KENU-820065 format. One record per residue (C-alpha): residue in one letter; x, y, z. Coordinates in nm, 2 decimals, decimal comma. Example, Ala and Ser with C-alpha at 12.3 -4.5 7.8 and 13.67 -1.06 7.14 Angstrom:
<sites>
site type: a | xx: 1,23 | yy: -0,45 | zz: 0,78 .
site type: s | xx: 1,37 | yy: -0,11 | zz: 0,71 .
</sites>
This chain:
<sites>
site type: m | xx: 2,27 | yy: -1,05 | zz: 7,92 .
site type: s | xx: 2,07 | yy: -0,73 | zz: 7,91 .
site type: k | xx: 1,97 | yy: -0,52 | zz: 7,61 .
site type: s | xx: 2,18 | yy: -0,21 | zz: 7,52 .
site type: c | xx: 2,23 | yy: 0,04 | zz: 7,25 .
site type: s | xx: 2,57 | yy: -0,08 | zz: 7,18 .
site type: c | xx: 2,67 | yy: -0,05 | zz: 6,81 .
site type: t | xx: 3,00 | yy: -0,23 | zz: 6,84 .
site type: k | xx: 3,18 | yy: -0,31 | zz: 6,52 .
site type: n | xx: 3,16 | yy: -0,69 | zz: 6,52 .
site type: t | xx: 2,82 | yy: -0,74 | zz: 6,68 .
site type: c | xx: 2,57 | yy: -0,92 | zz: 6,47 .
site type: c | xx: 2,33 | yy: -0,64 | zz: 6,53 .
site type: g | xx: 2,26 | yy: -0,32 | zz: 6,41 .
site type: t | xx: 1,86 | yy: 0,19 | zz: 6,39 .
site type: d | xx: 1,50 | yy: 0,39 | zz: 6,09 .
site type: g | xx: 1,38 | yy: 0,32 | zz: 5,75 .
site type: r | xx: 1,45 | yy: 0,60 | zz: 5,51 .
site type: k | xx: 1,67 | yy: 0,52 | zz: 5,22 .
site type: d | xx: 2,04 | yy: 0,59 | zz: 5,27 .
site type: s | xx: 2,20 | yy: 0,72 | zz: 4,95 .
site type: s | xx: 2,54 | yy: 0,63 | zz: 5,09 .
site type: a | xx: 2,44 | yy: 0,26 | zz: 5,05 .
site type: s | xx: 2,44 | yy: 0,28 | zz: 4,67 .
site type: s | xx: 2,81 | yy: 0,19 | zz: 4,65 .
site type: t | xx: 2,75 | yy: -0,14 | zz: 4,82 .
site type: v | xx: 2,49 | yy: -0,27 | zz: 4,59 .
site type: r | xx: 2,51 | yy: -0,39 | zz: 4,23 .
site type: s | xx: 2,22 | yy: -0,52 | zz: 4,02 .
site type: v | xx: 2,26 | yy: -0,86 | zz: 3,85 .
site type: a | xx: 2,02 | yy: -1,13 | zz: 3,75 .
site type: p | xx: 2,02 | yy: -1,38 | zz: 4,04 .
site type: r | xx: 1,99 | yy: -1,75 | zz: 4,01 .
site type: y | xx: 1,65 | yy: -1,87 | zz: 4,14 .
site type: s | xx: 1,65 | yy: -2,24 | zz: 4,06 .
site type: d | xx: 1,28 | yy: -2,28 | zz: 3,96 .
site type: k | xx: 1,16 | yy: -2,01 | zz: 4,20 .
site type: a | xx: 0,98 | yy: -1,69 | zz: 4,12 .
site type: p | xx: 1,18 | yy: -1,36 | zz: 4,11 .
site type: v | xx: 1,22 | yy: -1,16 | zz: 4,42 .
site type: v | xx: 0,96 | yy: -0,90 | zz: 4,51 .
site type: l | xx: 1,16 | yy: -0,63 | zz: 4,68 .
site type: d | xx: 0,87 | yy: -0,41 | zz: 4,75 .
site type: d | xx: 0,52 | yy: -0,51 | zz: 4,67 .
site type: p | xx: 0,30 | yy: -0,20 | zz: 4,72 .
site type: k | xx: -0,04 | yy: -0,24 | zz: 4,88 .
site type: g | xx: -0,29 | yy: -0,35 | zz: 4,62 .
site type: v | xx: -0,04 | yy: -0,48 | zz: 4,36 .
site type: g | xx: -0,08 | yy: -0,85 | zz: 4,33 .
site type: g | xx: -0,36 | yy: -0,85 | zz: 4,60 .
site type: s | xx: -0,71 | yy: -0,97 | zz: 4,56 .
site type: g | xx: -0,83 | yy: -0,63 | zz: 4,47 .
site type: g | xx: -0,55 | yy: -0,55 | zz: 4,22 .
site type: s | xx: -0,46 | yy: -0,67 | zz: 3,88 .
site type: g | xx: -0,36 | yy: -1,01 | zz: 4,00 .
site type: i | xx: 0,00 | yy: -0,96 | zz: 3,87 .
site type: s | xx: 0,28 | yy: -0,92 | zz: 4,12 .
site type: r | xx: 0,56 | yy: -0,67 | zz: 4,04 .
site type: k | xx: 0,85 | yy: -0,89 | zz: 3,94 .
site type: p | xx: 1,18 | yy: -0,70 | zz: 3,88 .
site type: d | xx: 1,42 | yy: -0,84 | zz: 3,63 .
site type: k | xx: 1,72 | yy: -0,78 | zz: 3,86 .
site type: a | xx: 1,77 | yy: -0,81 | zz: 4,24 .
site type: p | xx: 2,03 | yy: -0,62 | zz: 4,44 .
site type: v | xx: 2,35 | yy: -0,82 | zz: 4,51 .
site type: v | xx: 2,58 | yy: -0,67 | zz: 4,77 .
site type: s | xx: 2,95 | yy: -0,69 | zz: 4,79 .
site type: t | xx: 3,14 | yy: -0,84 | zz: 5,09 .
site type: t | xx: 3,42 | yy: -0,58 | zz: 5,05 .
site type: l | xx: 3,37 | yy: -0,24 | zz: 5,20 .
site type: s | xx: 3,46 | yy: 0,06 | zz: 4,99 .
site type: f | xx: 3,64 | yy: 0,37 | zz: 5,11 .
site type: k | xx: 3,30 | yy: 0,55 | zz: 5,11 .
site type: d | xx: 3,16 | yy: 0,28 | zz: 5,34 .
site type: m | xx: 3,46 | yy: 0,31 | zz: 5,58 .
site type: l | xx: 3,43 | yy: 0,69 | zz: 5,57 .
site type: g | xx: 3,06 | yy: 0,67 | zz: 5,64 .
site type: a | xx: 3,12 | yy: 0,44 | zz: 5,94 .
site type: w | xx: 3,38 | yy: 0,68 | zz: 6,08 .
site type: k | xx: 3,14 | yy: 0,97 | zz: 6,04 .
site type: v | xx: 2,85 | yy: 0,80 | zz: 6,21 .
site type: r | xx: 3,08 | yy: 0,70 | zz: 6,50 .
site type: w | xx: 3,12 | yy: 1,07 | zz: 6,55 .
site type: g | xx: 2,75 | yy: 1,14 | zz: 6,52 .
site type: i | xx: 2,76 | yy: 1,28 | zz: 6,17 .
site type: g | xx: 2,45 | yy: 1,17 | zz: 5,98 .
site type: r | xx: 2,37 | yy: 0,91 | zz: 6,24 .
site type: m | xx: 1,99 | yy: 0,92 | zz: 6,21 .
site type: s | xx: 1,99 | yy: 0,87 | zz: 5,83 .
site type: y | xx: 2,26 | yy: 0,60 | zz: 5,81 .
site type: k | xx: 2,03 | yy: 0,33 | zz: 5,67 .
site type: v | xx: 1,97 | yy: 0,10 | zz: 5,39 .
site type: e | xx: 1,64 | yy: 0,02 | zz: 5,22 .
site type: p | xx: 1,45 | yy: -0,27 | zz: 5,38 .
site type: g | xx: 1,40 | yy: -0,58 | zz: 5,16 .
site type: l | xx: 1,58 | yy: -0,88 | zz: 5,03 .
site type: y | xx: 1,94 | yy: -0,87 | zz: 4,92 .
site type: a | xx: 2,17 | yy: -1,14 | zz: 4,77 .
site type: v | xx: 2,53 | yy: -1,22 | zz: 4,87 .
site type: g | xx: 2,73 | yy: -1,42 | zz: 4,62 .
site type: n | xx: 2,50 | yy: -1,62 | zz: 4,39 .
site type: p | xx: 2,23 | yy: -1,77 | zz: 4,61 .
site type: d | xx: 1,96 | yy: -2,01 | zz: 4,50 .
site type: g | xx: 1,65 | yy: -2,17 | zz: 4,65 .
site type: s | xx: 1,85 | yy: -2,37 | zz: 4,90 .
site type: s | xx: 2,07 | yy: -2,09 | zz: 5,03 .
site type: p | xx: 2,03 | yy: -1,97 | zz: 5,39 .
site type: v | xx: 1,84 | yy: -1,66 | zz: 5,48 .
site type: l | xx: 1,99 | yy: -1,42 | zz: 5,73 .
site type: v | xx: 1,77 | yy: -1,16 | zz: 5,89 .
site type: s | xx: 1,91 | yy: -0,83 | zz: 6,01 .
site type: a | xx: 1,84 | yy: -0,46 | zz: 6,07 .
site type: n | xx: 1,86 | yy: -0,17 | zz: 5,82 .
site type: y | xx: 2,11 | yy: 0,03 | zz: 6,02 .
site type: k | xx: 2,39 | yy: 0,05 | zz: 5,77 .
site type: l | xx: 2,67 | yy: 0,00 | zz: 6,02 .
site type: t | xx: 2,51 | yy: -0,34 | zz: 6,10 .
site type: f | xx: 2,44 | yy: -0,41 | zz: 5,74 .
site type: d | xx: 2,80 | yy: -0,35 | zz: 5,64 .
site type: t | xx: 2,94 | yy: -0,55 | zz: 5,93 .
site type: l | xx: 2,72 | yy: -0,84 | zz: 5,84 .
site type: r | xx: 2,80 | yy: -0,85 | zz: 5,47 .
site type: q | xx: 3,17 | yy: -0,80 | zz: 5,54 .
site type: n | xx: 3,18 | yy: -1,13 | zz: 5,73 .
site type: l | xx: 3,00 | yy: -1,33 | zz: 5,45 .
site type: s | xx: 3,28 | yy: -1,35 | zz: 5,20 .
site type: g | xx: 3,26 | yy: -1,68 | zz: 5,01 .
site type: l | xx: 2,91 | yy: -1,75 | zz: 5,12 .
site type: d | xx: 2,60 | yy: -1,76 | zz: 4,90 .
site type: c | xx: 2,30 | yy: -1,64 | zz: 5,10 .
site type: w | xx: 2,00 | yy: -1,41 | zz: 5,12 .
site type: l | xx: 1,98 | yy: -1,11 | zz: 5,35 .
site type: l | xx: 1,63 | yy: -1,02 | zz: 5,47 .
site type: i | xx: 1,66 | yy: -0,66 | zz: 5,60 .
site type: l | xx: 1,39 | yy: -0,54 | zz: 5,83 .
site type: d | xx: 1,28 | yy: -0,18 | zz: 5,87 .
site type: t | xx: 1,41 | yy: -0,11 | zz: 6,22 .
site type: k | xx: 1,40 | yy: 0,27 | zz: 6,18 .
site type: g | xx: 1,78 | yy: 0,29 | zz: 6,16 .
site type: v | xx: 1,84 | yy: 0,12 | zz: 6,50 .
site type: n | xx: 2,07 | yy: -0,17 | zz: 6,56 .
site type: v | xx: 1,93 | yy: -0,51 | zz: 6,63 .
site type: w | xx: 1,96 | yy: -0,52 | zz: 7,01 .
site type: c | xx: 1,80 | yy: -0,18 | zz: 7,06 .
site type: s | xx: 1,53 | yy: -0,23 | zz: 6,80 .
site type: a | xx: 1,44 | yy: -0,56 | zz: 6,95 .
site type: g | xx: 1,39 | yy: -0,39 | zz: 7,28 .
site type: k | xx: 1,18 | yy: -0,11 | zz: 7,11 .
site type: g | xx: 0,98 | yy: -0,35 | zz: 6,91 .
site type: t | xx: 1,08 | yy: -0,24 | zz: 6,56 .
site type: f | xx: 1,28 | yy: -0,56 | zz: 6,51 .
site type: g | xx: 0,97 | yy: -0,76 | zz: 6,61 .
site type: t | xx: 0,73 | yy: -1,03 | zz: 6,51 .
site type: d | xx: 0,50 | yy: -0,82 | zz: 6,30 .
site type: e | xx: 0,78 | yy: -0,65 | zz: 6,10 .
site type: l | xx: 0,94 | yy: -0,98 | zz: 6,02 .
site type: v | xx: 0,61 | yy: -1,14 | zz: 5,91 .
site type: n | xx: 0,53 | yy: -0,83 | zz: 5,69 .
site type: r | xx: 0,87 | yy: -0,84 | zz: 5,53 .
site type: i | xx: 0,85 | yy: -1,21 | zz: 5,46 .
site type: e | xx: 0,52 | yy: -1,15 | zz: 5,28 .
site type: a | xx: 0,65 | yy: -0,83 | zz: 5,11 .
site type: v | xx: 0,94 | yy: -1,01 | zz: 4,94 .
site type: s | xx: 0,74 | yy: -1,33 | zz: 4,87 .
site type: l | xx: 1,02 | yy: -1,53 | zz: 5,05 .
site type: s | xx: 0,84 | yy: -1,86 | zz: 5,02 .
site type: e | xx: 0,87 | yy: -1,82 | zz: 4,64 .
site type: v | xx: 1,24 | yy: -1,75 | zz: 4,66 .
site type: v | xx: 1,36 | yy: -2,03 | zz: 4,88 .
site type: s | xx: 1,26 | yy: -2,39 | zz: 4,90 .
site type: h | xx: 1,33 | yy: -2,43 | zz: 5,27 .
site type: k | xx: 1,15 | yy: -2,28 | zz: 5,57 .
site type: k | xx: 1,44 | yy: -2,16 | zz: 5,79 .
site type: l | xx: 1,54 | yy: -1,81 | zz: 5,90 .
site type: i | xx: 1,86 | yy: -1,72 | zz: 6,08 .
site type: l | xx: 1,81 | yy: -1,44 | zz: 6,32 .
site type: p | xx: 2,07 | yy: -1,26 | zz: 6,53 .
site type: q | xx: 2,08 | yy: -1,39 | zz: 6,89 .
site type: l | xx: 2,03 | yy: -1,03 | zz: 7,01 .
site type: a | xx: 1,69 | yy: -1,01 | zz: 6,84 .
site type: a | xx: 1,54 | yy: -1,28 | zz: 7,06 .
site type: s | xx: 1,37 | yy: -1,04 | zz: 7,30 .
site type: g | xx: 1,17 | yy: -0,88 | zz: 7,02 .
site type: v | xx: 1,06 | yy: -1,18 | zz: 6,81 .
site type: s | xx: 0,82 | yy: -1,46 | zz: 6,90 .
site type: a | xx: 0,95 | yy: -1,77 | zz: 6,72 .
site type: h | xx: 0,63 | yy: -1,97 | zz: 6,75 .
site type: e | xx: 0,42 | yy: -1,68 | zz: 6,61 .
site type: i | xx: 0,65 | yy: -1,66 | zz: 6,31 .
site type: a | xx: 0,61 | yy: -2,03 | zz: 6,25 .
site type: r | xx: 0,23 | yy: -2,01 | zz: 6,29 .
site type: r | xx: 0,18 | yy: -1,71 | zz: 6,06 .
site type: t | xx: 0,44 | yy: -1,78 | zz: 5,79 .
site type: g | xx: 0,55 | yy: -2,14 | zz: 5,82 .
site type: f | xx: 0,92 | yy: -2,03 | zz: 5,87 .
site type: s | xx: 1,11 | yy: -2,16 | zz: 6,17 .
site type: v | xx: 1,35 | yy: -1,93 | zz: 6,35 .
site type: i | xx: 1,71 | yy: -2,03 | zz: 6,43 .
site type: y | xx: 1,91 | yy: -1,79 | zz: 6,64 .
site type: g | xx: 2,26 | yy: -1,73 | zz: 6,52 .
site type: p | xx: 2,57 | yy: -1,62 | zz: 6,71 .
site type: a | xx: 2,60 | yy: -1,29 | zz: 6,89 .
site type: r | xx: 2,87 | yy: -1,17 | zz: 6,65 .
site type: a | xx: 2,88 | yy: -1,15 | zz: 6,28 .
site type: s | xx: 3,23 | yy: -1,28 | zz: 6,26 .
site type: d | xx: 3,10 | yy: -1,63 | zz: 6,37 .
site type: i | xx: 2,82 | yy: -1,65 | zz: 6,11 .
site type: k | xx: 3,01 | yy: -1,87 | zz: 5,85 .
site type: e | xx: 3,13 | yy: -2,11 | zz: 6,12 .
site type: f | xx: 2,78 | yy: -2,13 | zz: 6,26 .
site type: i | xx: 2,63 | yy: -2,22 | zz: 5,92 .
site type: s | xx: 2,91 | yy: -2,47 | zz: 5,83 .
site type: s | xx: 2,87 | yy: -2,65 | zz: 6,16 .
site type: g | xx: 2,50 | yy: -2,72 | zz: 6,09 .
site type: y | xx: 2,36 | yy: -2,42 | zz: 6,28 .
site type: k | xx: 2,53 | yy: -2,52 | zz: 6,60 .
site type: a | xx: 2,66 | yy: -2,24 | zz: 6,83 .
site type: t | xx: 2,94 | yy: -2,28 | zz: 7,08 .
site type: k | xx: 2,94 | yy: -2,12 | zz: 7,42 .
site type: e | xx: 3,18 | yy: -1,85 | zz: 7,29 .
site type: m | xx: 2,94 | yy: -1,77 | zz: 7,00 .
site type: r | xx: 2,66 | yy: -1,71 | zz: 7,25 .
site type: t | xx: 2,87 | yy: -1,48 | zz: 7,48 .
site type: v | xx: 2,84 | yy: -1,11 | zz: 7,42 .
site type: q | xx: 3,18 | yy: -0,95 | zz: 7,47 .
site type: f | xx: 3,24 | yy: -0,59 | zz: 7,57 .
site type: t | xx: 3,61 | yy: -0,54 | zz: 7,54 .
site type: f | xx: 3,82 | yy: -0,23 | zz: 7,57 .
site type: k | xx: 3,81 | yy: -0,19 | zz: 7,19 .
site type: d | xx: 3,43 | yy: -0,23 | zz: 7,19 .
site type: r | xx: 3,40 | yy: 0,04 | zz: 7,46 .
site type: i | xx: 3,64 | yy: 0,29 | zz: 7,32 .
site type: v | xx: 3,49 | yy: 0,29 | zz: 6,98 .
site type: l | xx: 3,16 | yy: 0,41 | zz: 7,13 .
site type: t | xx: 3,30 | yy: 0,70 | zz: 7,32 .
site type: p | xx: 3,28 | yy: 0,95 | zz: 7,04 .
site type: m | xx: 2,91 | yy: 0,92 | zz: 7,05 .
site type: e | xx: 2,92 | yy: 1,01 | zz: 7,42 .
site type: l | xx: 3,18 | yy: 1,29 | zz: 7,37 .
site type: v | xx: 3,03 | yy: 1,48 | zz: 7,08 .
site type: p | xx: 2,68 | yy: 1,54 | zz: 7,23 .
site type: a | xx: 2,85 | yy: 1,65 | zz: 7,56 .
site type: v | xx: 3,07 | yy: 1,90 | zz: 7,37 .
site type: k | xx: 2,78 | yy: 2,04 | zz: 7,18 .
site type: k | xx: 2,58 | yy: 2,09 | zz: 7,50 .
site type: s | xx: 2,89 | yy: 2,26 | zz: 7,66 .
site type: l | xx: 2,93 | yy: 2,52 | zz: 7,39 .
site type: p | xx: 2,63 | yy: 2,73 | zz: 7,52 .
site type: i | xx: 2,78 | yy: 2,71 | zz: 7,87 .
site type: f | xx: 3,11 | yy: 2,85 | zz: 7,75 .
site type: g | xx: 2,92 | yy: 3,12 | zz: 7,56 .
site type: a | xx: 2,73 | yy: 3,22 | zz: 7,88 .
site type: l | xx: 3,06 | yy: 3,22 | zz: 8,08 .
site type: f | xx: 3,22 | yy: 3,45 | zz: 7,82 .
site type: l | xx: 2,93 | yy: 3,69 | zz: 7,85 .
site type: t | xx: 2,94 | yy: 3,66 | zz: 8,23 .
site type: n | xx: 3,30 | yy: 3,77 | zz: 8,23 .
site type: k | xx: 3,20 | yy: 4,12 | zz: 8,13 .
site type: i | xx: 3,03 | yy: 4,17 | zz: 8,47 .
site type: a | xx: 3,22 | yy: 3,92 | zz: 8,68 .
site type: k | xx: 3,43 | yy: 4,05 | zz: 8,97 .
site type: r | xx: 3,66 | yy: 3,75 | zz: 8,92 .
site type: p | xx: 3,65 | yy: 3,64 | zz: 8,55 .
site type: f | xx: 3,64 | yy: 3,28 | zz: 8,45 .
site type: d | xx: 3,98 | yy: 3,18 | zz: 8,32 .
site type: k | xx: 4,16 | yy: 2,90 | zz: 8,14 .
site type: h | xx: 4,19 | yy: 2,70 | zz: 8,46 .
site type: d | xx: 3,81 | yy: 2,69 | zz: 8,50 .
site type: a | xx: 3,77 | yy: 2,58 | zz: 8,14 .
site type: a | xx: 4,04 | yy: 2,31 | zz: 8,17 .
site type: a | xx: 3,88 | yy: 2,17 | zz: 8,49 .
site type: y | xx: 3,54 | yy: 2,15 | zz: 8,32 .
site type: a | xx: 3,68 | yy: 2,00 | zz: 8,00 .
site type: g | xx: 3,86 | yy: 1,73 | zz: 8,21 .
site type: a | xx: 3,54 | yy: 1,65 | zz: 8,39 .
site type: v | xx: 3,36 | yy: 1,60 | zz: 8,05 .
site type: l | xx: 3,64 | yy: 1,37 | zz: 7,93 .
site type: a | xx: 3,64 | yy: 1,18 | zz: 8,26 .
site type: g | xx: 3,27 | yy: 1,10 | zz: 8,21 .
site type: t | xx: 3,26 | yy: 1,03 | zz: 7,84 .
site type: v | xx: 3,59 | yy: 0,87 | zz: 7,77 .
site type: v | xx: 3,79 | yy: 0,77 | zz: 8,08 .
site type: t | xx: 3,50 | yy: 0,60 | zz: 8,26 .
site type: p | xx: 3,38 | yy: 0,39 | zz: 7,97 .
site type: a | xx: 3,74 | yy: 0,29 | zz: 7,88 .
site type: l | xx: 3,82 | yy: 0,18 | zz: 8,24 .
site type: l | xx: 3,47 | yy: 0,06 | zz: 8,32 .
site type: p | xx: 3,56 | yy: -0,29 | zz: 8,45 .
site type: v | xx: 3,84 | yy: -0,17 | zz: 8,68 .
site type: i | xx: 3,67 | yy: 0,12 | zz: 8,85 .
site type: p | xx: 3,53 | yy: 0,02 | zz: 9,19 .
site type: g | xx: 3,15 | yy: -0,01 | zz: 9,22 .
site type: k | xx: 2,86 | yy: -0,12 | zz: 9,00 .
site type: a | xx: 2,66 | yy: 0,19 | zz: 8,94 .
site type: f | xx: 2,78 | yy: 0,39 | zz: 8,63 .
site type: a | xx: 2,70 | yy: 0,72 | zz: 8,82 .
site type: w | xx: 2,93 | yy: 0,62 | zz: 9,10 .
site type: k | xx: 3,21 | yy: 0,52 | zz: 8,87 .
site type: g | xx: 3,19 | yy: 0,85 | zz: 8,69 .
site type: w | xx: 3,18 | yy: 1,04 | zz: 9,01 .
site type: l | xx: 3,50 | yy: 0,87 | zz: 9,14 .
site type: v | xx: 3,69 | yy: 0,94 | zz: 8,82 .
site type: g | xx: 3,56 | yy: 1,30 | zz: 8,81 .
site type: f | xx: 3,65 | yy: 1,36 | zz: 9,18 .
site type: g | xx: 3,99 | yy: 1,22 | zz: 9,12 .
site type: w | xx: 4,05 | yy: 1,44 | zz: 8,82 .
site type: t | xx: 3,92 | yy: 1,75 | zz: 8,99 .
site type: a | xx: 4,12 | yy: 1,70 | zz: 9,31 .
site type: k | xx: 4,44 | yy: 1,62 | zz: 9,11 .
site type: y | xx: 4,39 | yy: 1,93 | zz: 8,90 .
site type: l | xx: 4,34 | yy: 2,16 | zz: 9,20 .
site type: l | xx: 4,65 | yy: 2,02 | zz: 9,36 .
site type: l | xx: 4,86 | yy: 2,06 | zz: 9,04 .
site type: t | xx: 4,75 | yy: 2,41 | zz: 8,99 .
site type: q | xx: 4,79 | yy: 2,49 | zz: 9,36 .
site type: r | xx: 4,44 | yy: 2,64 | zz: 9,36 .
site type: f | xx: 4,38 | yy: 2,51 | zz: 9,71 .
site type: r | xx: 4,66 | yy: 2,73 | zz: 9,85 .
site type: r | xx: 4,69 | yy: 3,03 | zz: 9,63 .
site type: g | xx: 4,33 | yy: 3,03 | zz: 9,50 .
site type: n | xx: 3,99 | yy: 3,07 | zz: 9,65 .
site type: r | xx: 3,92 | yy: 2,78 | zz: 9,87 .
site type: l | xx: 3,55 | yy: 2,84 | zz: 9,85 .
site type: l | xx: 3,58 | yy: 2,82 | zz: 9,47 .
site type: s | xx: 3,77 | yy: 2,50 | zz: 9,50 .
site type: a | xx: 3,49 | yy: 2,35 | zz: 9,72 .
site type: g | xx: 3,24 | yy: 2,45 | zz: 9,45 .
site type: e | xx: 3,45 | yy: 2,28 | zz: 9,18 .
site type: l | xx: 3,48 | yy: 1,96 | zz: 9,39 .
site type: l | xx: 3,10 | yy: 1,95 | zz: 9,40 .
site type: l | xx: 3,02 | yy: 2,05 | zz: 9,04 .
site type: f | xx: 3,27 | yy: 1,87 | zz: 8,83 .
site type: p | xx: 3,24 | yy: 1,52 | zz: 8,97 .
site type: a | xx: 2,86 | yy: 1,56 | zz: 8,93 .
site type: v | xx: 2,91 | yy: 1,64 | zz: 8,56 .
site type: s | xx: 3,13 | yy: 1,33 | zz: 8,52 .
site type: s | xx: 2,88 | yy: 1,12 | zz: 8,70 .
site type: y | xx: 2,59 | yy: 1,23 | zz: 8,49 .
site type: l | xx: 2,78 | yy: 1,18 | zz: 8,16 .
site type: a | xx: 2,90 | yy: 0,84 | zz: 8,27 .
site type: m | xx: 2,55 | yy: 0,74 | zz: 8,36 .
site type: n | xx: 2,45 | yy: 0,80 | zz: 8,00 .
site type: f | xx: 2,69 | yy: 0,52 | zz: 7,89 .
site type: t | xx: 2,45 | yy: 0,27 | zz: 8,04 .
site type: g | xx: 2,26 | yy: 0,28 | zz: 7,71 .
site type: s | xx: 2,58 | yy: 0,16 | zz: 7,52 .
site type: s | xx: 2,69 | yy: -0,11 | zz: 7,76 .
site type: t | xx: 2,61 | yy: -0,48 | zz: 7,80 .
site type: y | xx: 2,63 | yy: -0,45 | zz: 8,18 .
site type: t | xx: 2,29 | yy: -0,30 | zz: 8,24 .
site type: s | xx: 1,92 | yy: -0,37 | zz: 8,20 .
site type: p | xx: 1,63 | yy: -0,12 | zz: 8,15 .
site type: s | xx: 1,51 | yy: -0,19 | zz: 8,51 .
site type: g | xx: 1,86 | yy: -0,14 | zz: 8,64 .
site type: v | xx: 1,91 | yy: 0,18 | zz: 8,45 .
site type: k | xx: 1,58 | yy: 0,32 | zz: 8,59 .
site type: k | xx: 1,67 | yy: 0,22 | zz: 8,94 .
site type: e | xx: 2,02 | yy: 0,38 | zz: 8,92 .
site type: m | xx: 1,88 | yy: 0,70 | zz: 8,77 .
site type: k | xx: 1,62 | yy: 0,73 | zz: 9,05 .
site type: k | xx: 1,89 | yy: 0,70 | zz: 9,31 .
site type: a | xx: 2,17 | yy: 0,90 | zz: 9,15 .
site type: l | xx: 1,99 | yy: 1,19 | zz: 8,98 .
site type: p | xx: 1,89 | yy: 1,37 | zz: 9,31 .
site type: f | xx: 2,25 | yy: 1,36 | zz: 9,43 .
site type: i | xx: 2,39 | yy: 1,46 | zz: 9,09 .
site type: v | xx: 2,15 | yy: 1,75 | zz: 9,06 .
site type: g | xx: 2,19 | yy: 1,86 | zz: 9,42 .
site type: a | xx: 2,57 | yy: 1,85 | zz: 9,42 .
site type: g | xx: 2,58 | yy: 2,02 | zz: 9,08 .
site type: a | xx: 2,34 | yy: 2,30 | zz: 9,18 .
site type: v | xx: 2,53 | yy: 2,38 | zz: 9,50 .
site type: g | xx: 2,86 | yy: 2,36 | zz: 9,33 .
site type: a | xx: 2,75 | yy: 2,59 | zz: 9,05 .
site type: a | xx: 2,59 | yy: 2,83 | zz: 9,29 .
site type: i | xx: 2,92 | yy: 2,86 | zz: 9,49 .
site type: m | xx: 3,13 | yy: 2,90 | zz: 9,18 .
site type: l | xx: 2,90 | yy: 3,17 | zz: 9,04 .
site type: g | xx: 2,89 | yy: 3,35 | zz: 9,37 .
site type: v | xx: 3,27 | yy: 3,36 | zz: 9,40 .
site type: h | xx: 3,30 | yy: 3,49 | zz: 9,04 .
site type: l | xx: 3,02 | yy: 3,74 | zz: 9,05 .
site type: l | xx: 2,98 | yy: 3,86 | zz: 9,41 .
site type: p | xx: 3,25 | yy: 4,08 | zz: 9,57 .
site type: c | xx: 3,16 | yy: 3,95 | zz: 9,92 .
site type: a | xx: 3,22 | yy: 3,59 | zz: 9,81 .
site type: r | xx: 3,56 | yy: 3,69 | zz: 9,67 .
site type: f | xx: 3,64 | yy: 3,88 | zz: 9,99 .
site type: l | xx: 3,54 | yy: 3,57 | zz: 10,20 .
site type: g | xx: 3,77 | yy: 3,35 | zz: 10,00 .
site type: a | xx: 4,06 | yy: 3,60 | zz: 10,02 .
site type: r | xx: 4,02 | yy: 3,62 | zz: 10,40 .
site type: t | xx: 4,03 | yy: 3,24 | zz: 10,42 .
site type: h | xx: 4,35 | yy: 3,23 | zz: 10,21 .
site type: l | xx: 4,50 | yy: 3,51 | zz: 10,42 .
site type: s | xx: 4,43 | yy: 3,34 | zz: 10,75 .
site type: g | xx: 4,59 | yy: 3,02 | zz: 10,62 .
site type: e | xx: 4,90 | yy: 3,22 | zz: 10,53 .
site type: r | xx: 4,92 | yy: 3,37 | zz: 10,88 .
site type: r | xx: 4,89 | yy: 3,03 | zz: 11,05 .
site type: s | xx: 5,17 | yy: 2,90 | zz: 10,83 .
site type: k | xx: 5,39 | yy: 3,18 | zz: 10,95 .
</sites>
């Protein structure tokens, strides 16, 4: 299974390291139970407790204990980030957290500091006493950060040392998300820290069963699903950027109408809007059933189907400018194709090498078709001669029908 930037709700993965103030409602401070272990060092600044310092480690009296129940604020934050609101600052502070009332023998789960991942993980730990070792993945989910190297061997080693984990637990086991395997070298972790790495299930919902079964994962636990629900929940993050990029286009068309011989109208806007929805929502939703493998091809098929259907329903082939319709059949499917290709970063169907290969092949066709289509459409709207050519074509068709 390939890496992706999917942030599906139940995946045991999760993006940068600034403190997220919205996380405050999820954490309460209580005195944890340590058995005979030293207190947790959440953040040992360089030099404190080191050989050149005072020789005294900073030992807080209280450690953060997180709830396994999400508040309204948490759910609202998740909804907002799904729509791209505050996405790049949706993080929690890296460090060691407690769930329930853990002691020295409690398991240690390692995850990313993307808050959506953090919340998904803790929500599935109800009734379990454990430690959460949260890495600074720069606010990126586990799968993506493993590919980028922020969920990596060095960060894990540094975080283990920063929280003095060997003084908190009596065992030497770390449970890492399965999707982090590409970024972490288990033998290096063992050599540098003495902790052994156990890869947990792909989804947070299987964590408790995985632990209770003695760290044994079934085939289903190892399988990364990408269901309709998983896909559709990601579409807002595709749609919102596309809409934002479209606003200047609509602004330019509005200004162009002041000099256009044939002004852009609601039909042009509706056709374009449908092409955007075809690439950002319809294609991801119907991904497995659309013919072909390449995302660009799937998006083009959906975009072409939408454009042709819209032109037929509005009878623009017959009563409109056929040259304009030809331009739309070139431009709008290209728009859908490009937007659908962006979804490769959110899917489990692709690999980095596959994405590069598809982009290399598809982009020349997308750019070429889009440029020709846009030129035809602008020519029809702006140039009297193009409008006259379209009118003659339409008139000839009428004469033949008579």
